[in-house]
VEXNU-901497 format. One record per residue: x, y, z of N, C-alpha, C in turn. Coordinates in steps of 0.1 Angstrom, whole numbers, padded with zeros to 4 digits, always signed. Layout:
VEXNU-901497
XYZXYZXYZ
...
This chain:
VEXNU-901497
+0561+0512+1218+0576+0511+1218+0581+0509+1204
+0591+0517+1200+0596+0516+1186+0602+0503+1183
+0601+0499+1170+0607+0486+1166+0622+0487+1166
+0628+0475+1164+0642+0475+1163+0648+0483+1152
+0641+0482+1140+0646+0489+1128+0645+0504+1131
+0635+0509+1138+0634+0523+1141+0646+0527+1150
+0649+0519+1160+0660+0522+1169+0673+0523+1162
+0675+0513+1152+0687+0513+1144+0688+0526+1136
+0677+0530+1131+0677+0542+1123+0681+0555+1131
+0676+0555+1144+0679+0567+1152+0694+0566+1155
+0699+0554+1158+0714+0553+1161+0722+0557+1149
+0717+0553+1137+0725+0556+1125+0725+0572+1123
+0713+0578+1126+0713+0593+1125+0722+0599+1135
+0723+0594+1147+0731+0599+1157+0746+0598+1153
+0750+0586+1148+0764+0585+1144+0768+0594+1133
+0759+0596+1123+0762+0605+1112+0762+0620+1117
+0753+0623+1126+0753+0637+1131+0766+0639+1139
+0770+0629+1147+0782+0631+1154+0795+0633+1145
+0795+0625+1135+0806+0626+1125+0806+0640+1119
+0794+0644+1114+0793+0657+1108+0798+0668+1117
+0793+0668+1130+0797+0678+1139+0812+0678+1142
+0818+0666+1143+0832+0666+1146+0841+0672+1136
+0837+0671+1123+0845+0677+1112+0842+0691+1109
+0830+0696+1113+0826+0709+1108+0826+0720+1118
+0829+0716+1131+0828+0727+1141+0842+0729+1147
+0849+0739+1143+0862+0742+1149+0862+0751+1161
+0850+0755+1166+0849+0765+1176+0849+0760+1190
+0842+0749+1193+0841+0744+1206+0836+0730+1207
+0836+0724+1218+0830+0711+1221+0820+0712+1233
+0808+0709+1231+0799+0709+1242+0800+0697+1251
+0796+0699+1263+0796+0688+1273+0781+0686+1278
+0776+0674+1278+0763+0672+1283+0764+0663+1295
+0759+0668+1306+0760+0661+1319+0751+0649+1319
+0754+0640+1328+0746+0628+1330+0732+0632+1335
+0731+0642+1343+0718+0647+1347+0709+0651+1336
+0715+0658+1326+0707+0662+1314+0702+0650+1307
+0710+0640+1305+0707+0628+1298+0695+0621+1305
+0697+0619+1319+0686+0613+1326+0673+0620+1326
+0673+0633+1326+0661+0641+1324+0654+0638+1311
+0662+0638+1300+0657+0635+1287+0651+0621+1286
+0658+0611+1292+0653+0597+1291+0640+0595+1300
+0640+0601+1311+0628+0600+1320+0616+0606+1315
+0618+0617+1307+0606+0624+1301+0600+0616+1290
+0608+0607+1283+0602+0599+1272+0608+0585+1272
+0601+0576+1279+0606+0562+1279+0607+0555+1266
+0600+0561+1255+0600+0555+1242+0613+0556+1235
+0623+0564+1241+0636+0565+1235+0644+0552+1240
+0645+0543+1231+0652+0530+1235+0667+0531+1232
+0673+0540+1237+0688+0542+1236+0694+0543+1250
+0706+0539+1251+0713+0541+1264+0718+0555+1265
+0723+0559+1277+0726+0572+1280+0738+0578+1271
+0747+0569+1268+0759+0574+1260+0754+0577+1246
+0744+0570+1241+0739+0572+1227+0731+0585+1227
+0723+0588+1237+0716+0600+1238+0725+0612+1239
+0735+0610+1247+0745+0621+1249+0752+0624+1236
+0756+0614+1228+0763+0616+1216+0754+0624+1206
+0741+0620+1205+0731+0627+1196+0730+0642+1200
+0728+0644+1213+0725+0658+1217+0737+0667+1216
+0749+0661+1220+0761+0669+1218+0764+0673+1204
+0762+0664+1195+0764+0667+1181+0754+0677+1176
+0742+0677+1181+0732+0687+1177+0736+0701+1182
+0741+0701+1194+0745+0714+1200+0757+0720+1192
+0766+0711+1188+0778+0715+1180+0773+0721+1166
+0763+0714+1160+0758+0720+1147+0752+0733+1149
+0745+0735+1160+0739+0748+1163+0750+0759+1164
+0760+0756+1172+0771+0765+1174+0778+0769+1161
+0779+0759+1152+0785+0761+1139+0777+0771+1131
+0764+0770+1131+0755+0779+1123+0756+0793+1129
+0756+0794+1143+0757+0807+1149+0769+0814+1146
+0781+0807+1146+0793+0814+1144+0796+0818+1129
+0788+0811+1120+0790+0814+1106+0782+0827+1102
+0773+0831+1110+0764+0843+1107+0773+0855+1105
+0770+0863+1095+0776+0876+1093+0766+0887+1094
+0769+0897+1103+0760+0908+1106+0765+0920+1099
+0761+0923+1086+0767+0933+1078+0764+0947+1083
+0753+0948+1091+0750+0962+1096+0758+0966+1108
+0766+0957+1114+0775+0960+1125+0789+0961+1119
+0794+0973+1119+0806+0977+1111+0819+0978+1119
+0819+0977+1132+0831+0980+1140+0842+0970+1137
+0838+0957+1134+0848+0947+1132+0855+0949+1119
+0849+0956+1109+0855+0959+1096+0862+0973+1097
+0856+0982+1105+0862+0996+1105+0874+0997+1114
+0875+0989+1124+0886+0991+1134+0894+0978+1136
+0907+0978+1136+0915+0966+1140+0915+0964+1155
+0919+0952+1159+0920+0950+1173+0933+0957+1179
+0932+0961+1191+0944+0967+1197+0956+0957+1197
+0968+0962+1196+0979+0952+1194+0982+0944+1207
+0977+0948+1218+0979+0941+1231+0965+0939+1238
+0956+0931+1232+0943+0929+1238+0944+0923+1252
+0936+0929+1261+0936+0923+1275+0930+0909+1275
+0934+0902+1286+0929+0888+1288+0915+0889+1294
+0907+0878+1292+0894+0878+1299+0896+0880+1314
+0887+0887+1319+0887+0890+1334+0893+0903+1338
+0901+0909+1329+0906+0922+1332+0895+0933+1334
+0897+0941+1343+0887+0951+1346+0888+0964+1339
+0900+0967+1333+0902+0979+1326+0914+0977+1316
+0915+0987+1307+0926+0987+1297+0931+1001+1296
+0944+1003+1298+0951+1016+1298+0960+1017+1286
+0961+1029+1280+0970+1031+1269+0975+1046+1269
+0984+1049+1260+0990+1062+1260+0987+1068+1246
+0981+1079+1246+0980+1087+1234+0994+1093+1232
+0999+1092+1220+1013+1096+1218+1016+1102+1204
+1026+1110+1204+1031+1116+1191+1046+1113+1192
+1051+1103+1184+1065+1100+1184+1073+1109+1175
+1086+1110+1179+1095+1118+1170+1109+1112+1172
+1117+1114+1162+1130+1108+1161+1134+1104+1147
+1146+1105+1143+1150+1102+1130+1164+1094+1130
+1164+1083+1122+1177+1076+1121+1187+1083+1113
+1200+1082+1116+1210+1088+1109+1219+1078+1102
+1225+1081+1091+1234+1072+1084+1247+1071+1093
+1253+1059+1093+1265+1057+1101+1275+1048+1093
+1287+1053+1093+1298+1045+1087+1302+1033+1095
+1301+1034+1108+1304+1023+1117+1294+1023+1128
+1295+1013+1138+1286+1012+1149+1292+1020+1161
+1302+1028+1160+1307+1036+1171+1299+1048+1174
+1299+1052+1186+1292+1064+1190+1277+1061+1194
+1271+1071+1199+1257+1070+1204+1247+1073+1193
+1237+1064+1190+1227+1066+1180+1217+1076+1186
+1210+1083+1177+1199+1092+1181+1188+1084+1188
+1182+1090+1198+1171+1084+1205+1157+1088+1201
+1148+1079+1201+1134+1083+1198+1127+1087+1211
+1117+1095+1210+1109+1099+1222+1095+1102+1217
+1086+1104+1227+1072+1107+1223+1065+1115+1235
+1055+1123+1231+1047+1129+1241+1036+1120+1245
+1032+1120+1258+1023+1110+1263+1011+1116+1270
+0999+1111+1268+0988+1114+1276+0982+1101+1279
+0981+1097+1292+0976+1084+1296+0960+1084+1296
+0955+1073+1290+0940+1071+1289+0937+1057+1294
+0925+1055+1298+0920+1042+1302+0905+1040+1300
+0901+1028+1300+0887+1025+1298+0883+1013+1307
+0872+1012+1313+0867+1000+1319+0865+0989+1308
+0866+0976+1312+0862+0965+1304+0850+0959+1311
+0839+0958+1304+0826+0954+1310+0821+0941+1303
+0815+0932+1311+0810+0920+1305+0796+0922+1298
+0793+0913+1289+0780+0913+1283+0775+0898+1284
+0763+0896+1288+0758+0883+1290+0744+0881+1284
+0741+0869+1280+0728+0865+1274+0728+0850+1274
+0716+0844+1271+0715+0830+1270+0704+0826+1261
+0705+0813+1255+0694+0808+1247+0694+0793+1251
+0683+0786+1246+0682+0772+1249+0670+0766+1243
+0667+0753+1247+0656+0746+1242+0649+0738+1254
+0636+0735+1252+0630+0727+1262+0632+0712+1259
+0629+0704+1268+0631+0689+1267+0623+0684+1255
+0611+0689+1252+0603+0684+1241+0611+0686+1228
+0617+0698+1226+0624+0700+1214+0636+0691+1212
+0643+0688+1223+0654+0679+1222+0649+0665+1220
+0638+0661+1225+0632+0648+1223+0630+0646+1208
+0623+0656+1202+0620+0655+1187+0633+0653+1179
+0643+0661+1182+0656+0660+1175+0662+0647+1177
+0662+0641+1189+0668+0629+1192+0661+0617+1185
+0648+0617+1185+0640+0606+1180+0641+0605+1165
+0640+0617+1158+0638+0617+1144+0650+0623+1136
+0661+0625+1143+0673+0630+1136+0672+0644+1130
+0663+0652+1137+0661+0666+1132+0671+0675+1138
+0673+0687+1132+0682+0697+1137+0675+0705+1148
+0682+0709+1158+0676+0718+1168+0675+0732+1162
+0664+0740+1165+0663+0753+1160+0675+0762+1164
+0680+0770+1154+0691+0778+1156+0688+0793+1158
+0676+0797+1156+0672+0811+1155+0675+0818+1169
+0671+0812+1180+0674+0818+1193+0689+0821+1195
+0697+0811+1191+0712+0813+1192+0717+0824+1184
+0712+0825+1171+0716+0836+1163+0712+0850+1169
+0700+0851+1174+0696+0863+1181+0705+0866+1193
+0708+0856+1200+0717+0858+1212+0730+0864+1208
+0736+0858+1198+0749+0863+1193+0748+0877+1188
+0738+0880+1180+0736+0893+1174+0734+0904+1186
+0727+0900+1196+0725+0909+1207+0738+0913+1213
+0747+0904+1215+0760+0907+1221+0769+0915+1211
+0769+0910+1198+0777+0917+1188+0772+0932+1186
+0759+0934+1188+0754+0947+1186+0759+0956+1198
+0759+0951+1210+0764+0959+1221+0779+0962+1219
+0787+0952+1215+0801+0954+1212+0803+0965+1202
+0795+0964+1191+0796+0974+1180+0792+0988+1185
+0782+0989+1193+0778+1002+1199+0788+1008+1208
+0795+1000+1216+0806+1004+1225+0817+1010+1216
+0820+1003+1205+0832+1008+1197+0829+1021+1191
+0817+1023+1186+0813+1036+1179+0809+1047+1189
+0800+1044+1198+0794+1054+1207+0799+1054+1221
+0805+1043+1225+0809+1042+1239+0797+1039+1248
+0799+1040+1261+0789+1038+1271+0791+1048+1282
+0783+1059+1282+0785+1070+1292+0783+1065+1307
+0774+1056+1309+0772+1051+1322+0784+1043+1328
+0791+1036+1319+0802+1028+1323+0816+1035+1321
+0815+1048+1315+0826+1056+1312+0836+1049+1302
+0829+1042+1292+0837+1036+1281+0837+1046+1269
+0849+1049+1264+0849+1059+1252+0847+1051+1239
+0839+1056+1231+0837+1051+1217+0845+1060+1207
+0845+1056+1195+0852+1063+1184+0846+1077+1182
+0833+1078+1183+0826+1091+1181+0825+1099+1194
+0832+1094+1205+0832+1102+1217+0846+1107+1220
+0855+1105+1210+0869+1110+1212+0873+1119+1200
+0863+1128+1196+0865+1136+1185+0874+1148+1188
+0885+1150+1181+0894+1161+1183+0894+1170+1171
+0898+1165+1159+0900+1173+1147+0886+1173+1140
+0877+1182+1145+0863+1183+1140+0861+1197+1134
+0855+1197+1122+0851+1210+1116+0840+1207+1106
+0835+1218+1101+0824+1217+1090+0831+1214+1077
+0824+1207+1068+0829+1204+1055+0833+1216+1047
+0842+1215+1038+0847+1227+1031+0837+1233+1022
+0829+1225+1015+0819+1230+1005+0807+1237+1012
+0805+1232+1025+0793+1237+1032+0780+1232+1026
+0780+1222+1017+0768+1217+1010+0766+1203+1014
+0753+1199+1018+0750+1186+1020+0752+1178+1007
+0757+1166+1009+0760+1158+0997+0748+1154+0989
+0737+1154+0995+0725+1150+0987+0722+1159+0975
+0727+1172+0976+0725+1181+0965+0739+1186+0960
+0750+1180+0964+0763+1185+0960+0767+1180+0947
+0776+1187+0940+0782+1182+0928+0794+1173+0931
+0798+1166+0921+0810+1157+0923+0822+1165+0927
+0824+1177+0921+0835+1185+0925+0835+1190+0939
+0823+1193+0944+0822+1197+0958+0825+1185+0968
+0820+1174+0964+0823+1162+0973+0838+1159+0973
+0844+1159+0961+0858+1157+0960+0866+1167+0969
+0862+1180+0968+0869+1190+0976+0868+1187+0991
+0856+1183+0995+0854+1180+1010+0864+1168+1014
+0864+1158+1006+0873+1146+1009+0888+1150+1009
+0892+1157+0999+0906+1161+0997+0910+1170+1009
+0902+1179+1013+0905+1188+1024+0907+1180+1037
+0899+1170+1039+0900+1162+1051+0913+1154+1051
+0917+1149+1039+0929+1142+1038+0941+1151+1041
+0941+1163+1035+0952+1172+1037+0953+1177+1051
+0942+1178+1058+0943+1182+1072+0950+1172+1080
+0948+1159+1078+0955+1149+1085+0970+1149+1082
+0973+1150+1069+0987+1151+1065+0994+1162+1072
+0987+1174+1073+0993+1185+1080+0995+1183+1094
+0985+1177+1101+0986+1175+1116+0997+1164+1119
+0999+1155+1110+1008+1144+1113+1022+1147+1107
+1023+1159+1101+1036+1164+1095+1041+1155+1084
+1031+1149+1077+1034+1142+1065+1040+1128+1068
+1039+1123+1080+1045+1110+1083+1038+1099+1075
+1046+1091+1068+1040+1081+1059+1032+1070+1068
+1037+1067+1080+1030+1057+1088+1017+1062+1094
+1014+1075+1092+1002+1080+1098+0992+1085+1087
+0996+1083+1074+0987+1087+1063+0974+1079+1064
+0963+1086+1062+0950+1078+1063+0948+1068+1052
+0940+1058+1055+0937+1048+1044+0922+1043+1045
+0914+1050+1054+0900+1047+1055+0892+1059+1056
+0880+1059+1050+0870+1069+1051+0857+1063+1054
+0851+1066+1065+0838+1060+1069+0827+1071+1066
+0816+1066+1060+0805+1075+1056+0792+1069+1060
+0782+1078+1063+0768+1073+1065+0763+1065+1052
+0754+1057+1054+0749+1048+1043+0744+1056+1031
+0737+1067+1033+0731+1075+1022+0742+1082+1014
+0752+1087+1021+0763+1093+1013+0772+1083+1006
+0773+1071+1012+0781+1061+1005+0773+1056+0993
+0760+1055+0994+0752+1051+0982+0753+1061+0971
+0754+1074+0974+0755+1083+0964+0768+1082+0956
+0779+1080+0964+0792+1078+0957+0792+1065+0949
+0785+1055+0953+0785+1042+0946+0777+1042+0934
+0767+1052+0933+0758+1052+0921+0761+1064+0912
+0767+1074+0917+0769+1086+0908+0781+1083+0899
+0779+1087+0886+0790+1085+0876+0798+1098+0873
+0810+1096+0871+0819+1107+0866+0815+1110+0851
+0813+1122+0848+0809+1126+0835+0818+1121+0824
+0812+1114+0814+0819+1109+0802+0829+1098+0805
+0826+1091+0817+0834+1079+0820+0825+1068+0825
+0831+1056+0827+0823+1045+0833+0826+1044+0848
+0834+1053+0853+0838+1053+0868+0826+1058+0876
+0824+1052+0888+0815+1058+0898+0824+1068+0906
+0817+1077+0913+0824+1086+0921+0832+1079+0932
+0826+1068+0937+0833+1059+0947+0846+1054+0942
+0846+1048+0931+0859+1042+0925+0869+1053+0922
+0864+1064+0917+0873+1075+0914+0880+1080+0926
+0872+1083+0937+0878+1088+0949+0888+1078+0955
+0884+1065+0955+0893+1055+0961+0907+1055+0953
+0906+1057+0940+0918+1057+0932+0926+1070+0935
+0920+1081+0936+0927+1094+0939+0933+1093+0953
+0925+1088+0963+0930+1088+0977+0941+1077+0979
+0940+1066+0971+0951+1056+0972+0964+1062+0967
+0964+1070+0956+0976+1076+0951+0982+1086+0961
+0973+1094+0968+0977+1104+0978+0983+1097+0990
+0977+1086+0994+0981+1079+1007+0993+1070+1005
+0996+1067+0992+1007+1058+0989+1004+1043+0992
+0991+1039+0991+0987+1026+0993+0972+1024+0992
+0966+1012+0993+0952+1010+0991+0944+1019+1001
+0934+1025+0996+0925+1033+1004+0911+1028+1002
+0904+1026+1014+0890+1020+1014+0880+1030+1019
+0869+1032+1012+0858+1039+1016+0847+1029+1021
+0842+1031+1033+0833+1021+1038+0820+1027+1043
+0809+1020+1042+0796+1024+1047+0794+1021+1061
+0792+1031+1069+0791+1029+1084+0780+1039+1088
+0767+1034+1089+0756+1044+1092+0757+1049+1107
+0766+1044+1115+0768+1050+1128+0773+1064+1127
+0778+1068+1115+0782+1082+1113+0771+1092+1110
+0759+1086+1109+0747+1095+1106+0741+1100+1119
+0737+1113+1119+0730+1119+1130+0739+1121+1142
+0752+1126+1139+0761+1129+1150+0757+1143+1156
+0758+1144+1169+0754+1156+1176+0767+1165+1177
+0767+1176+1169+0778+1185+1170+0776+1196+1181
+0785+1197+1190+0782+1207+1201+0779+1221+1195
+0769+1227+1201+0765+1241+1198+0760+1242+1183
+0759+1231+1176+0754+1231+1162+0741+1223+1160
+0741+1211+1165+0730+1202+1164+0734+1189+1157
+0724+1182+1152+0726+1169+1146+0730+1170+1131
+0741+1164+1128+0747+1165+1114+0752+1151+1111
+0752+1148+1098+0759+1136+1093+0774+1139+1092
+0782+1128+1094+0796+1130+1097+0804+1121+1088
+0816+1125+1083+0825+1116+1077+0838+1115+1086
+0844+1104+1086+0855+1101+1095+0866+1095+1087
+0878+1101+1087+0890+1096+1080+0900+1093+1090
+0907+1082+1088+0918+1078+1098+0927+1067+1091
+0937+1063+1098+0945+1052+1094+0941+1040+1101
+0938+1030+1092+0935+1016+1098+0948+1009+1101
+0952+1010+1114+0965+1004+1118+0964+1003+1133
+0967+0991+1138+0966+0989+1153+0976+0998+1161
+0985+1004+1154+0994+1013+1161+0988+1027+1161
+0977+1029+1155+0970+1042+1155+0957+1042+1163
+0949+1031+1162+0937+1029+1170+0933+1015+1169
+0924+1011+1179+0920+0997+1179+0908+0995+1188
+0900+0984+1185+0889+0981+1194+0894+0972+1205
+0888+0974+1216+0893+0967+1228+0883+0955+1231
+0887+0943+1228+0879+0931+1231+0887+0921+1239
+0883+0920+1252+0890+0910+1260+0885+0896+1258
+0872+0895+1254+0867+0882+1252+0856+0883+1241
+0857+0878+1229+0847+0878+1219+0835+0870+1223
+0825+0870+1215+0813+0862+1218+0817+0847+1221
+0813+0842+1232+0817+0829+1237+0805+0822+1243
+0803+0809+1240+0793+0801+1246+0799+0792+1256
+0792+0791+1268+0796+0782+1279+0789+0769+1277
+0794+0758+1284+0787+0745+1282+0773+0746+1286
+0764+0739+1280+0750+0739+1283+0747+0735+1298
+0736+0741+1303+0733+0738+1317+0718+0733+1318
+0716+0723+1327+0702+0718+1328+0694+0728+1338
+0683+0733+1333+0675+0742+1341+0660+0737+1341
+0657+0729+1350+0643+0723+1351+0641+0715+1338
+0632+0719+1329+0629+0712+1317+0635+0718+1305
+0646+0725+1307+0653+0732+1296+0667+0729+1296
+0674+0730+1285+0688+0730+1284+0692+0744+1280
+0700+0752+1288+0703+0766+1285+0718+0767+1282
+0721+0775+1272+0734+0778+1268+0738+0792+1271
+0745+0795+1282+0749+0809+1286+0760+0814+1276
+0759+0827+1273+0768+0833+1264+0774+0846+1270
+0786+0849+1267+0792+0861+1273+0802+0867+1263
+0806+0880+1267+0817+0886+1260+0822+0897+1269
+0834+0903+1267+0839+0914+1274+0846+0924+1265
+0842+0937+1266+0847+0947+1257+0848+0960+1264
+0856+0969+1257+0858+0982+1263+0859+0994+1253
+0852+0993+1242+0853+1005+1232+0865+1005+1223
+0869+1017+1220+0880+1019+1211+0891+1028+1217
+0904+1024+1216+0915+1032+1220+0921+1039+1208
+0923+1052+1209+0930+1060+1199+0944+1063+1204
+0954+1057+1198+0968+1060+1202+0974+1072+1196
+0969+1075+1183+0975+1086+1176+0963+1095+1171
+0959+1104+1180+0947+1113+1176+0949+1122+1164
+0962+1125+1161+0965+1134+1150+0962+1127+1136
+0961+1113+1137+0958+1106+1124+0944+1103+1122
+0935+1111+1129+0921+1109+1128+0914+1123+1127
+0905+1124+1118+0898+1137+1116+0883+1135+1112
+0875+1144+1115+0861+1144+1113+0856+1156+1106
+0846+1155+1097+0839+1166+1091+0824+1164+1091
+0816+1174+1095+0802+1173+1095+0795+1182+1085
+0782+1179+1083+0775+1187+1073+0775+1182+1059
+0778+1169+1058+0780+1163+1044+0766+1158+1039
C-alpha cells in the first residue's frame, strides 16, 4: 500500500495535469463514466484515491492526448491548403450536397437617379451533386496503461491517436483530389474539362526555363480567354507534382539570384492582379489521360469559395471515450464529399510536364 506522501504526490500530479489540460485544450472536454472509474479502481486496489480524483486524472490525460493529436500537421496532405471550404458547408448528418455549375453575366450601369429598372444579372446553370459519406476509426488504451499514468503522473501514449487522425485526414484528402468511384463522389481530378498537352511538349525534367515559362503562361492565358477576362475569375493558384515544384524551387534564372519559382510567382501575380501561389501537390503526379496514358499534370485555378470548394460536413471529431472490457476506446469520425467546382471555366489542366 502506498504511503501517505506518495498518495499526496499522485494527487498533486493530478491537480497539475487537470490545470494544464483546462488551459491548453480548446477543442473538447472528455467525459469519463463512473463505470470506467470503477473498472480502473477494481483492477488496482493500490490506487488510494477516491473515484472523483481518478476521474480528474484520467480526464485531464485524455484532454492532453486530444491536444497533441489536433496540433499535428500532415504536410503531405494538401487538400486543406489547395482548396477552400465551400461557402455553404452542409451540416453533420446530411446525405448529399448539391450545387450549380454556373457562368454568370450582367453589368451594372451608371445612373443619375434611382428611377427606372436596373439591369438584371443571370447565369447558365448545370446542377451537380455528390453523396456525403462518413469515415470512422477508433483508438484507445488498456487499463494497465491508464493505471501507469494515474499512479505515476505519466502521459498516455499519443501515437495511436495521431495515426487515427491521419487515417481520416488521408481519406478526406483522397476524396478531395481523386473522389471515390464506388460512392460516386467527384474529386478535383475527376472533373477535368479544360485539359490539353503542355505547349512546349517537353517534360520539365529536361526543359529550359523558357519552355517552362511558356507552358505556364499559356495555361494562364487559356483561363483568361475562357472566362472572358473577368477579374473575379483570374487564377491565383498553380498546383504541381513534387518533382516539378522542386525543379522550380532550385533552378536559378541566369545572372540573377531569383529561383524560377519566385520569378514565375512574380510574373503570374502581375498578370493575375494579386498574389499568386505555386504549391507542391504530388496528387498531380501520374494522372491517367484518356487515350494517352499516365502523365504528370499541372492544375491552375482560382482559389476562391465562389469558384470551387471542398465539401466537409464534419471534420475529424473525437467522441467521448467508451469502456470496452479492459480498454477505454475513443471513437473518431468525419463526414466529407469531395470537391465542388462552381465555375469550371476558371480551372484548367495541362499534362506532359
